[in-house]
One Martini backbone bead per residue (centre of mass of N, CA, C, O) as a GRO file, in nm:
protein
  105
    1MET     BB    1  -6.112  -7.772 -10.774
    2ASN     BB    2  -5.984  -8.003 -10.989
    3ARG     BB    3  -6.130  -8.334 -11.061
    4GLN     BB    4  -5.939  -8.418 -11.256
    5LYS     BB    5  -5.712  -8.611 -11.391
    6ALA     BB    6  -5.397  -8.632 -11.399
    7GLU     BB    7  -5.165  -8.651 -11.647
    8PHE     BB    8  -4.927  -8.501 -11.483
    9THR     BB    9  -4.612  -8.480 -11.306
   10ALA     BB   10  -4.357  -8.220 -11.234
   11PRO     BB   11  -4.059  -8.088 -11.196
   12VAL     BB   12  -3.960  -7.736 -11.131
   13ILE     BB   13  -3.673  -7.533 -11.216
   14VAL     BB   14  -3.516  -7.238 -11.175
   15PRO     BB   15  -3.243  -7.128 -11.290
   16HIS     BB   16  -3.003  -6.939 -11.129
   17ASP     BB   17  -2.853  -6.863 -11.433
   18HIS     BB   18  -3.052  -6.720 -11.582
   19PRO     BB   19  -3.045  -6.444 -11.788
   20SER     BB   20  -3.328  -6.308 -11.697
   21LEU     BB   21  -3.243  -6.248 -11.388
   22ALA     BB   22  -3.053  -6.000 -11.407
   23ASP     BB   23  -3.317  -5.796 -11.489
   24HIS     BB   24  -3.529  -5.973 -11.281
   25PHE     BB   25  -3.409  -5.851 -11.029
   26PRO     BB   26  -3.108  -5.771 -10.917
   27SER     BB   27  -3.175  -5.773 -10.594
   28ARG     BB   28  -3.450  -5.965 -10.671
   29PRO     BB   29  -3.498  -6.242 -10.819
   30LEU     BB   30  -3.732  -6.316 -11.082
   31ALA     BB   31  -3.940  -6.496 -11.263
   32PRO     BB   32  -4.057  -6.463 -11.554
   33GLY     BB   33  -4.340  -6.557 -11.715
   34ALA     BB   34  -4.206  -6.661 -11.975
   35LEU     BB   35  -4.022  -6.866 -11.833
   36ILE     BB   36  -4.240  -7.031 -11.693
   37LEU     BB   37  -4.385  -7.118 -11.956
   38ASP     BB   38  -4.139  -7.256 -12.080
   39LEU     BB   39  -4.094  -7.473 -11.852
   40VAL     BB   40  -4.374  -7.611 -11.858
   41THR     BB   41  -4.372  -7.677 -12.157
   42ALA     BB   42  -4.117  -7.849 -12.152
   43ALA     BB   43  -4.217  -8.061 -11.955
   44TYR     BB   44  -4.444  -8.161 -12.140
   45LEU     BB   45  -4.270  -8.222 -12.400
   46GLU     BB   46  -4.093  -8.435 -12.274
   47ARG     BB   47  -4.345  -8.633 -12.226
   48PHE     BB   48  -4.476  -8.508 -12.527
   49PRO     BB   49  -4.309  -8.491 -12.824
   50GLN     BB   50  -4.573  -8.516 -13.028
   51LYS     BB   51  -4.623  -8.220 -12.956
   52ARG     BB   52  -4.779  -7.889 -12.982
   53LEU     BB   53  -4.802  -7.563 -12.940
   54VAL     BB   54  -5.106  -7.342 -13.013
   55GLU     BB   55  -5.217  -7.230 -12.718
   56ILE     BB   56  -5.263  -6.960 -12.496
   57ILE     BB   57  -5.540  -6.889 -12.312
   58HIS     BB   58  -5.408  -6.866 -12.014
   59ALA     BB   59  -5.231  -6.663 -11.756
   60LYS     BB   60  -5.155  -6.686 -11.401
   61PHE     BB   61  -4.973  -6.492 -11.155
   62LEU     BB   62  -4.969  -6.522 -10.802
   63LYS     BB   63  -4.654  -6.581 -10.743
   64PRO     BB   64  -4.342  -6.568 -10.691
   65VAL     BB   65  -4.043  -6.692 -10.862
   66THR     BB   66  -3.753  -6.833 -10.763
   67PRO     BB   67  -3.452  -6.922 -10.777
   68ALA     BB   68  -3.430  -7.274 -10.725
   69ALA     BB   69  -3.712  -7.345 -10.699
   70VAL     BB   70  -3.913  -7.609 -10.610
   71CYS     BB   71  -4.159  -7.731 -10.826
   72THR     BB   72  -4.501  -7.824 -10.914
   73LEU     BB   73  -4.640  -7.988 -11.186
   74THR     BB   74  -4.980  -7.988 -11.302
   75VAL     BB   75  -5.158  -8.179 -11.548
   76THR     BB   76  -5.487  -8.112 -11.683
   77ARG     BB   77  -5.769  -8.236 -11.828
   78THR     BB   78  -6.033  -8.116 -11.984
   79ARG     BB   79  -6.181  -8.002 -12.239
   80GLY     BB   80  -6.073  -8.163 -12.478
   81ASP     BB   81  -5.756  -7.998 -12.565
   82ARG     BB   82  -5.744  -7.888 -12.275
   83LEU     BB   83  -5.493  -7.754 -12.052
   84VAL     BB   84  -5.394  -7.757 -11.710
   85PHE     BB   85  -5.156  -7.542 -11.532
   86ASP     BB   86  -5.000  -7.621 -11.214
   87LEU     BB   87  -4.799  -7.425 -10.994
   88ARG     BB   88  -4.614  -7.529 -10.710
   89ASP     BB   89  -4.487  -7.523 -10.412
   90ALA     BB   90  -4.369  -7.685 -10.136
   91GLY     BB   91  -4.648  -7.566  -9.979
   92ASP     BB   92  -4.889  -7.573 -10.205
   93LYS     BB   93  -4.873  -7.308 -10.358
   94LEU     BB   94  -5.006  -7.114 -10.593
   95LEU     BB   95  -4.830  -6.963 -10.872
   96MET     BB   96  -4.965  -7.099 -11.135
   97ASN     BB   97  -5.208  -7.053 -11.407
   98ALA     BB   98  -5.294  -7.249 -11.703
   99ALA     BB   99  -5.408  -7.256 -12.044
  100MET     BB  100  -5.371  -7.508 -12.302
  101ARG     BB  101  -5.287  -7.599 -12.650
  102PHE     BB  102  -5.248  -7.911 -12.808
  103GLU     BB  103  -5.087  -8.093 -13.078
  104LYS     BB  104  -5.023  -8.306 -13.311
  105LEU     BB  105  -4.762  -8.354 -13.548
   0.00000   0.00000   0.00000
């Protein structure tokens, strides 16, 4: 577990009507990894609009994310300008872990 202080936490919800869900997968929709990354990045940029994403260092998707699931994003600063993004479900299970780098505009 990362012992750094969280920079911030925010709720993240995959919209149940997002167009990417129709094809991923029709009988059991799951949020594609690209959509999850977009949602967590948007949550960060909403809080810090003066920043821009410059690099996704890594992203690991550990469990499926379903439409309308309410998740919690925690962003933690590690060394330098690297941020760790943890997305957890309502039961506190880790769904996604990513490291990204942002810079000021």
